[in-house]
N, C-alpha and C positions, 0 to 999 in steps of 0.2 A: 820605723823610727825612734829615734833616740829621746830619753825625756827631756833632753834640751829643745829639740825640734818640736815638741808635743807643748812645752813652755811658750815658747816663741808663737808658734801657729796661734795658740788660744789668746795670747794677750795683743797678736795684731787684730785678728776676726773679732776679738771682744772689743778691742780699741774702736774699729771701724764701726761696728754695729752701735757701741755708744754713741760715738759720733753722730750717726745718722739719725739716731733715735732726738737726741740733743737737738739736730736743726731740724728736725720737723716738731718736735715740742713747740721749739721757739716759734717757728712759722706759723700754725695753728693754733696756739694761744696768744699771740700777741693782739690786744684790744686795740681795735682802731685801726687797725692793719688797713684797712679798706679806704681810707683815706688817703694816705699815703700814695697809693698806687697812680701812674700817670703813663699816659701814653705819647707818643712823638708830636701829636697834636698839642698838648697841655705844655711843651717845652719851651722856654723861651731862650734864645742865646746871643749873645752880644750882636752878630752879624747880621740878626736880623733887623735892627736898629739904622743900618746903613742904606744909604739913597742907592 
């Protein structure tokens, strides 16, 4: 493979891995995220008010 191909491959794989790591960090380290989780039973939509 050419040096340009290696650079593109390393940047793309590294970027995707860094994005995955950042997303996992944000999901696992956000304090109080348990209180923001809702199921379908907890949701109230405007069509539920109609008779």
